[in-house]
C-alpha positions as CSV (number, residue, x, y, z in Angstrom):
1,M,-28.7,11.6,36.9
2,D,-29.8,13.9,39.7
3,R,-29.8,12.1,43.0
4,D,-32.8,13.9,44.4
5,V,-34.9,13.2,41.3
6,L,-34.0,9.5,41.5
7,L,-34.7,9.2,45.2
8,R,-38.0,11.0,44.9
9,R,-39.2,8.7,42.2
10,A,-37.9,5.6,44.1
11,M,-39.7,6.5,47.3
12,E,-42.9,7.2,45.4
13,V,-42.7,3.7,43.8
14,I,-42.2,2.1,47.2
15,D,-45.0,4.1,48.8
16,A,-47.3,3.0,45.9
17,A,-46.2,-0.6,46.3
18,R,-47.0,-0.4,50.0
19,R,-50.5,0.8,49.3
20,E,-50.9,-2.3,47.0
21,K,-49.6,-4.5,49.9
22,L,-46.5,-5.4,47.9
23,T,-43.0,-5.7,49.4
24,L,-40.4,-3.5,47.6
25,R,-37.2,-2.0,49.0
26,L,-34.3,-0.1,47.6
27,I,-30.9,-1.6,47.2
28,G,-27.6,-0.2,45.7
29,G,-26.5,3.4,45.5
30,A,-30.0,4.9,46.0
31,A,-30.4,2.9,49.3
32,V,-26.9,4.1,50.4
33,A,-28.0,7.7,49.9
34,I,-31.0,7.2,52.2
35,V,-29.2,5.1,54.9
36,A,-26.0,7.2,54.9
37,P,-27.0,10.8,54.0
38,K,-23.9,12.5,55.3
39,G,-21.5,9.9,54.0
40,S,-23.0,9.9,50.5
41,T,-22.5,13.7,50.5
42,L,-18.9,13.4,51.6
43,Y,-18.2,10.7,49.1
44,P,-20.4,11.6,46.1
45,R,-20.8,9.1,43.2
46,S,-22.6,9.0,39.9
47,Y,-26.2,7.6,39.6
48,K,-27.4,6.0,36.4
49,D,-30.3,3.7,37.6
50,V,-32.3,2.5,40.5
51,D,-32.5,-1.1,41.9
52,Y,-35.2,-2.6,44.1
53,F,-35.6,-5.8,46.1
54,G,-38.8,-7.8,46.3
55,L,-40.2,-11.3,46.8
56,S,-40.4,-14.1,44.2
57,N,-43.9,-15.1,45.3
58,E,-45.0,-11.5,44.3
59,S,-43.2,-11.5,41.0
60,S,-46.2,-11.4,38.7
61,K,-48.0,-8.9,40.8
62,L,-44.8,-6.7,41.0
63,S,-44.5,-6.9,37.2
64,K,-48.1,-5.6,36.7
65,F,-47.6,-3.0,39.4
66,M,-44.4,-1.6,37.7
67,E,-46.2,-1.5,34.4
68,S,-49.1,0.4,36.0
69,L,-46.6,3.1,37.0
70,G,-45.6,3.5,33.3
71,M,-42.5,1.3,33.3
72,V,-41.8,-0.9,30.3
73,P,-41.0,-4.5,31.0
74,N,-38.1,-6.4,29.3
75,K,-40.5,-9.2,28.3
76,R,-37.9,-11.7,27.2
77,F,-35.7,-11.2,30.3
78,N,-38.7,-11.4,32.7
79,A,-40.0,-14.5,31.0
80,L,-36.7,-16.2,31.5
81,R,-35.7,-14.8,34.9
82,G,-39.0,-13.8,36.6
83,G,-38.4,-16.0,39.6
84,T,-35.2,-14.3,40.6
85,R,-35.1,-10.9,38.8
86,L,-37.2,-8.5,36.8
87,M,-36.1,-5.7,34.5
88,F,-37.9,-2.6,33.3
89,Y,-37.3,0.7,31.7
90,D,-38.5,3.8,33.5
91,P,-39.2,6.7,31.1
92,S,-39.5,9.2,34.0
93,L,-35.8,8.5,34.8
94,D,-34.7,7.4,31.4
95,S,-33.0,4.4,33.0
96,T,-33.1,0.7,33.6
97,V,-34.9,-0.6,36.7
98,D,-33.9,-4.0,38.2
99,V,-35.9,-5.8,40.8
100,F,-34.0,-8.6,42.5
101,L,-36.1,-11.3,44.2
102,D,-35.4,-13.2,47.5
103,E,-31.6,-13.5,47.1
104,F,-28.8,-11.1,46.1
105,V,-26.4,-13.1,44.1
106,M,-23.2,-11.6,42.8
107,C,-19.8,-12.7,44.1
108,H,-21.5,-14.3,47.1
109,R,-25.1,-15.2,48.0
110,L,-27.1,-13.2,50.4
111,S,-30.7,-14.2,51.3
112,L,-32.9,-11.2,52.1
113,K,-36.3,-12.9,51.8
114,S,-37.1,-12.7,55.5
115,R,-35.5,-9.2,56.1
116,L,-37.5,-6.8,53.9
117,T,-39.8,-5.5,56.6
118,I,-37.0,-4.1,58.9
119,M,-36.7,-0.7,57.1
120,D,-39.3,1.4,55.4
121,Y,-37.5,2.2,52.2
122,T,-34.3,0.1,52.0
123,I,-32.9,-3.3,52.7
124,P,-31.4,-3.4,56.2
125,P,-28.1,-1.4,56.7
126,S,-26.2,-4.6,57.6
127,D,-27.3,-6.3,54.4
128,L,-26.5,-3.1,52.4
129,I,-23.0,-3.1,53.8
130,L,-22.6,-6.8,52.8
131,T,-23.9,-6.3,49.3
132,K,-21.0,-3.8,48.8
133,L,-18.3,-5.7,50.7
134,Q,-19.0,-8.9,48.9
135,I,-17.8,-7.5,45.6
136,V,-14.4,-9.0,44.6
137,K,-13.6,-6.2,42.1
138,M,-15.1,-3.0,43.6
139,T,-15.8,-0.1,41.3
140,E,-15.2,3.5,42.4
141,N,-18.9,3.8,43.1
142,D,-18.7,0.7,45.3
143,V,-15.8,2.1,47.2
144,R,-17.6,5.4,47.8
145,D,-20.8,3.7,48.8
146,T,-19.0,1.5,51.3
147,M,-17.1,4.4,52.8
148,A,-20.4,6.3,53.1
149,L,-22.0,3.4,55.0
150,L,-19.0,3.0,57.3
151,H,-18.8,6.7,58.0
152,D,-22.5,7.1,59.0
153,L,-23.4,3.8,60.6
154,E,-22.6,2.6,64.1
155,P,-22.4,-1.1,65.1
156,S,-25.4,-2.2,67.2
157,S,-27.5,-5.2,68.2
158,S,-30.1,-4.4,65.5
159,D,-30.6,-2.6,62.2
160,G,-32.1,0.9,62.1
161,Q,-31.4,4.4,60.9
162,G,-27.8,5.2,61.7
163,K,-26.9,1.6,62.9
164,F,-26.2,-1.9,61.6
165,D,-26.6,-5.3,63.3
166,L,-23.0,-6.3,64.0
167,G,-24.1,-9.7,65.5
168,Y,-25.9,-10.6,62.3
169,V,-22.9,-9.7,60.1
170,T,-20.4,-11.7,62.3
171,R,-22.7,-14.7,62.5
172,L,-23.3,-14.8,58.8
173,L,-19.6,-14.4,57.9
174,G,-18.6,-16.9,60.6
175,E,-20.5,-19.5,58.6
176,D,-19.0,-18.8,55.2
177,W,-15.2,-18.6,54.8
178,G,-15.4,-17.4,51.2
179,F,-17.7,-14.5,52.0
180,Y,-15.6,-13.7,55.0
181,T,-12.5,-13.6,52.9
182,T,-13.9,-11.2,50.3
183,V,-15.2,-8.9,53.0
184,T,-12.0,-8.8,55.0
185,D,-9.9,-8.3,51.9
186,N,-12.1,-5.3,51.0
187,L,-11.9,-3.9,54.5
188,D,-8.1,-4.0,54.3
189,F,-8.3,-2.3,51.0
190,L,-10.6,0.5,52.3
191,I,-8.3,1.0,55.3
192,S,-5.4,1.6,52.8
193,K,-7.5,4.0,50.8
194,A,-9.3,5.9,53.5
195,K,-6.7,8.7,54.1
196,E,-7.2,9.8,50.5
197,F,-10.8,11.0,51.3
198,P,-12.3,13.7,53.6
199,E,-12.9,12.4,57.2
200,G,-11.1,9.3,56.1
201,E,-9.9,8.7,59.6
202,V,-13.5,8.0,60.7
203,V,-13.9,5.4,57.9
204,E,-10.5,3.8,58.7
205,S,-11.3,3.5,62.4
206,K,-14.7,1.9,61.8
207,A,-13.2,-0.4,59.1
208,R,-10.5,-1.6,61.6
209,N,-13.1,-2.2,64.3
210,L,-15.3,-4.2,62.0
211,L,-12.4,-6.2,60.8
212,K,-11.4,-7.0,64.4
213,S,-15.0,-8.0,65.3
214,L,-15.0,-10.4,62.3
215,E,-11.6,-11.9,63.1
216,D,-12.6,-12.4,66.8
217,A,-16.1,-13.8,66.2
218,P,-16.8,-17.6,66.5
219,K,-16.4,-19.7,63.3
220,S,-18.4,-22.7,62.3
221,L,-16.9,-26.2,61.5
222,K,-17.9,-25.6,57.9
223,W,-15.9,-22.3,57.9
224,K,-12.8,-23.9,59.5
225,L,-12.9,-26.8,57.0
226,R,-13.1,-24.5,54.0
227,A,-10.3,-22.3,55.6
228,R,-8.0,-25.3,55.3
229,V,-8.3,-25.2,51.6
230,G,-7.9,-21.5,51.5
231,R,-7.2,-19.6,48.3
232,R,-6.0,-22.6,46.4
233,S,-9.7,-23.1,45.4
234,K,-11.8,-20.2,44.1
235,W,-14.0,-18.8,46.9
236,Y,-16.3,-16.6,45.0
237,E,-18.6,-16.6,42.0
238,E,-18.0,-14.5,38.9
239,P,-20.9,-12.1,38.7
240,E,-23.0,-12.3,35.6
241,E,-22.8,-9.4,33.3
242,V,-26.4,-8.1,32.4
243,G,-26.7,-5.0,30.3
244,G,-29.3,-2.3,30.7
245,F,-32.6,-2.2,28.9
246,R,-34.1,0.4,26.6
247,P,-37.3,-0.4,24.6
């Protein structure tokens, strides 16, 4: 799918939601393309759908809103999962549309409920990085997305265009040994792969700096107790496989 067509449609949807006073933000590859424009050009990936993030207390309104834009609901899925996730088919893109609500749950759990007003079109860059680095088995698209984000973003004390909130990331991972372990494993992996890509030295340097910040940050008692168990006990969830939808 053409990236520009996808992004144009996604931003139109978010602008329309804003006019209806509904909270909707991009997540996934489309969000990376907006947050890291140079990196996503340096490390191109394929696009097959668009994912959004919203609030569970707006679920029914969001469903009606998406239908008003011509999207076809997956009625069975939405009836069963409407409190945590909605699924549609967008004829204008010929693709599935997922709307995650409140929490992003894959290999680890990331609450975004209180963070959706920080950016205009996407979830915050620091959360976007974490949605990628929390994947135990990264795909090629995930690797390229993460490299794009590391290439373009600078650590800061807040989230914004071109920057991510380093303190937020280190605090969150300093509370959760499992999440920390997956993220640091992936950073090590990206460091080993970076030289295979253009401007890989930029990504490698930023990955090393982020890794050191995570290692040096304070850890909670809960983190330290779980660290004693280590890898003897599984530290991540197996992500649920949910197929696409076409009416």
